[in-house]
N, C-alpha and C positions, 0 to 999 in steps of 0.2 A: 750517773747515768739512772734516771728511774728503772726498776727492774721490770721485766714483762711479766702481764698475769699468767703465763703459760711457764714461766719460770719453775716455781713451787712442784708443778707437778711432772716436769721435764725432770727434775733430782728423785723424785719419791721413786722407790723399789714398787714392783707391783707385786700384790698379795702373794700373786698366785703364776706360774707358767700359764701364760692364753696366746693361742695364735687365732685373733679373730678372723682370718680368712677362711679357716678350716671349719669356721660355724655358718660361715654363709652358703648360701643355697646355690651359689655359683661356682663353688669348691666342688671338684669332683674324685671324691676317694678313687683308691687302686680297685676298690669293690663296691658292687652296687647293692646293697643288703634286700633282700625280696622282690629284686627285678629282673633275675637269672633267667627266668623263663621268656621276658618280653626282650632281653639282649638277644639270646638264641634265637628267637621269632625274626628279628629284626637283622640279624647275621645271615641267617638265612635266604632270607628275600634278596639284601645286597650282594652277595658272594658273585654271581656273577659277574660283574662289575670288575673283580680283579682277575678274570679271563677275558677281558676286553670285551664284553657281551652288555647289553642294556638290562639291567632289573627291572624290575615293576615298579610302578610309583605306589606311595604307601601314604594313606590320611592314619595319623596316631592322633586318637581322642584321650581325653580325661580332665576331670576338674583340677585347680590349681595344686599343685603342691604333691602332685601323684608321683612325680618323677619323669615327664615326657621329654623335657629339654635334656636331664642328666642322664638316662640314656642313649639319646641320640648323640650329644657330646662325647660320652662314654664311648660309642660305636664309632665313630669320627677319630679318637685317638687310636682304637684298635685297629680300624682301616688302614690308617697310614701306616702304622707299624706292618701290617700285612702287606701292604701294596708296595714291595721294594723295588719292583720291575716300573711303577710309575703307571699302572693300566687306568688308571683312572683319578680324578681331581673331586674332594669332598667340599662343598662350601656352605658354611652356616651362615643363617640370616634371620636375625629380629625383625619382624615386619611391625613394631611397633615403634623402631628408631627408622625403618627404610619403609617409608609407607606408602609409597606411590609406584606406579608402574615405571613411570622415568627410572627413578630411583634405584630399584631392582633392577632394570635391566643394564642401568649403568654402571653398578655396583659390581655385578656379574661380569660385564665386559673388562671391566678394568684390574680383574684379578689375572687375567690372560694378557694384558698388554704390558709389555716390561718398559718400553720406552714411553718416557713420561711424557713428551711433548704430542704423544699419540694419545693418549689417554680421554675417554671420552668425558667431556665436561658434564659440571653437576647441572648444570642449565643452557639453555640456548639452541637445543636442535628439537626437533619432534620427535616423537617415540617411535614413530615408523623406522627413520632415520638411525639413532640409537639400537632398534634391534637389527636392522641390515648389519649394522658395524658388528655387533655381538656374533650373528651367525657366520660373518665373514671371517673373524676371528677364530671361534670355535672348529671352523672346519678346516683351517691350515694343516690339522693332523688327524690322525685316526685317536680318537680318546673318550671314554666315557665322563660323564660330568656329573654327579650327583649333587643337587641343590636342596639344602634344607631348610626349611620356610617355617621358623615359629611365628607363634600367634597369626597364621595365613587368614584366619576370619577377619582379624581389625585391615588388614588392605583391601580383602573382598568388601566390605562394608562401606569403606571408606572411598574406594576408585574404583568398585567395580570388576567381574572377575575375566576383565579382555586382558589383562597381563597373565593370567594365569594362560588363558588361549594361545597368547602370543609364544610363554614359554615351551607349552605343550607341542605347539604346534614346530618349533624348533627341529623335531626330528623329521617332520616332513622336509625341509628347505636346508638338510645339510645331507652330504653324504659320506663325510671320513667321522664327524660328530655324532655322538647319542645323548641326550638330557634324562634324566630319570628325577623325580622331585618327591620329597618325603615333606608332607604337610602335618604343622602340631597345631591344634586345637582346642581351646577348654570347652567350645561351642559343640555340641553333637548334630545340631541342626542347620550349620551354617551350608551344607553342601545341598539344602532345599532351595536357596536361592540362587544356585550355580546354574547356568546357559547348560541344556542336557548335554550338548558336545564337551563340553569341560566336564560336567561329570562323570561321563562315560568313561575317558580318558584317566583322568585322576584317582578314581576309585580304585585303581588295580586290586591293590591289598589294604585291608581296615585294623587297626590296632585298639583297642580299648584298654587303658591303663586304669585299673581298679583302686579303690583310697585304700590308704594303709589304716589298718587296726591298730589300736592301742600296742600289742605287743610288738608289732614291726616297726613303729614309731620308736620306741623303746631301744629296739636293737639297733637303729639308725644312729638315734645320739647316743648311746653308749660307744660305737665308734666312734663318732666323730670325738667326743669326750676324750677318748684314749688317746688320740690326735693332740689334741689342743691342750689338755690340763695336767696337771700333775695328779698322780694316784690321791684318792679320796677329796677331791673337791667338789664332785657332784655326788652324792650321795645314792643309793636306789632309791629310796622314797622321792628324791625330787625327780627324778629321770619318771619314775612314774607317773609323778604328777603331771610334768609336763605333756608327756605321751597321751595322757589323758585327757588333759585339756586341749590339746593338740587333736585327738581322734572328735572331739564334739566338732572340730572345724572341720566336717568332710575328710578327714584321715589326711590333712593338710601340713607334707614333712615341713615345707619351709615354716609354717608357721610354728610348727616344734624347734627348728633351728635358731628361728627367732627369737623364740621365748628364752633359749636356752643362753644365746651370746649376750640377749640384753640383762639376764639374770646373773651372768658372770660380771658383765661392767659393774653392774650395781653394788654386788657383791666385791668387788676389787676396788670401789669408791670409798665404800664405806670400813675399808680396812678388813673383811670379815676374809677367813682362811679357806670358809665352804660357802657354798651355793645354800642359801636354805629355803624353805618353801614361802616364807615371806617375801623374799627377793624374786621368786618366780611371781606371784601373786602382785607384787608393784611394777614386775617387767608387763606383764598380762595389761595392768591397767594403762601403762605408760604408751605401748602398741598401740591398744586402742583408743587413746587418744590422738596419737600420731596420726592414725588413720583417717580418724572424724575432721582433724583441722587439714589433712590433704584435700578431703572430700572438699570441705567448706571452700577453699581458696580456688578449687578450680568450676565451682559454680560461677552462671552467670550473673551480671549486677542484681536484676529483677529478683530471681530468685535468693541470691544475697538478702536481699530488702524483705521478702516476704520471711526470710527465716529469724533476721535482725527482730521485726515487729514480733512475731512471734516469741523470742527470748526476753525481749524489753515487757512485755506484757505478763509474761513467768516471773519475773523481777519485782514488778509490780503487785504481784498477786493475782494475775489473771491468768491462769496456768492452762485452761482448755476454753478456745475458743471455737464461735461458729465461722463458716465461712464469710457470711457477711461481716463480724468484727474483725477477721483477719483480715479483710478486703478495706475494711475504713482506718484498719491501721495502716495499712501498705499504700492507700494513697495521701495519707498525712504524711508518710516518712518521702514518697518521691516529691510531696510539694518542697519539702523542706529540703532537699538535697538537690533540688532543681532537674529531676529526671523527669522524662515521659511515663505516661502510667497506660497499663494494660489493661484491658476487659477484664471483669469479672471473669467470664469464661476460662480466660487465658491463665489468669492465676488460679482458677481450680484446677487447670492442667499444670500447673507447676507446683501446687502443692499434693498433687499424686507422684510426681515425679520425686519430691523432696520425701516423699512417705515409702517410696521404692529404696530409695539411697540409706533408708534408714536413719534419716537426721530429724523426722518429724513423723508423731502416730498419728495418723487419720482412720476414723472410723464413723461410720454411718450412725448419724441418731434419730429414730422415730419419735414423732409429736403426734401422732394417731392423724385425725383429721386434718390436723395442722400441717402436715409435709415431712417432710425429711431434711436433716441438713447433716454436715460433717462437722465433728467435734473432734478440733485440733490443737497436737501439745507435742511441743519439742523432745525429742529423746536424745537430747547432746549436753555433755557438759557445760551449764549456761555462761562460766565467768572463762573458762579457756575460750569456746568460741566465739563470744561477745569479741574478745580481746583482738582475734584473728580478722573478725568483721570492721574493728574500728580501723584497721591497719589498712583497709583495702582503699586505695583512693578517691574511687567515686563514691564513696558513701562518707569522706571526709568532712561534709558538711553536717552529719547528723553524731559524729563523735560527742561524746557527754549527755546526748540527747535521753532523756527517762520519761515514761509514761507515769502520771500522776493519778489517774484516774480510768476506770475500766473503759474504756473504747467500746460504743453501742452505737447502732443506727439511727439516725433522725427518723 
């Protein structure tokens, strides 16, 4: 029987001890460095729930990787330890995964329905009916329910703020149960779009998490490294480099942990007994490339065609194109792929969106009395992104197509 491709790797022994889970952002350690102030503040807000009283609603803001989710999950663990009498229920939900009003109400309701036959179905009922079932179930006994909604802005932008109004309205429709909300968001301005009634009810307390600086990130990394590695695997200089790189990314602890984990995996695969600065730089390039590839995969088809045209022109030696030249290439590619063609104005809008995503670089170039136009060039690794685009089923007809001469307007 032919040996599986995995067998040699299963037989090999790792160069050093590594617990990958400890290096993932989802891991919650026993202590959160440099977030004790925020932990204490949130604990003070929520402590009434342990006395059968309704705590204030809380909105937590901060950039990605500033410890918002980690603190809330840490508080959840501590809350459940302290709640020996079962005075309250603490529910955490990620609104990127449950991103509709129906889904949130159904998910919360089913936490309190033990009989599987009585559970709220995934679909098939009106949102008002699901809300009524939730209120009825919650009000069966005296209780306090704390609902932590991570990425709360995502569901508001997708589905509006009606679901928030409904959840906050539960307290008006129940006699025994009381509900409090913890909202977690990267967007400081998302409350501006809320209905004034929702905003006034939701914003009882606000917390803003500052970014970590390089020294704080280094402390976080060293704490995780002690748990994940043997001594000496990650040197002080390596930790300082990772912390400095992540501090440049707005103090993102997730970025720092990802860099450490990927660098450790690269070192292990190469048979090195330590993580070197070269492993860190390679990990940085790998993570950046993975981010770009995922962003390209999620683009609409028309945007992919525009990006493909730019990359094909760069490959042919035409690295900087005007808006008209981009549109001419785009039109040609649409014709070859058998896809409908957008207007020039719409293509210009899509170019601006690609620019905001960092996939292309578009700058306005002035020709004096001749007017102005945009000069556009790709800002992604050509070969890797081309391979990603060529795997798209809608662009199958363009596989292998190459631009020979610079495209110009007639």
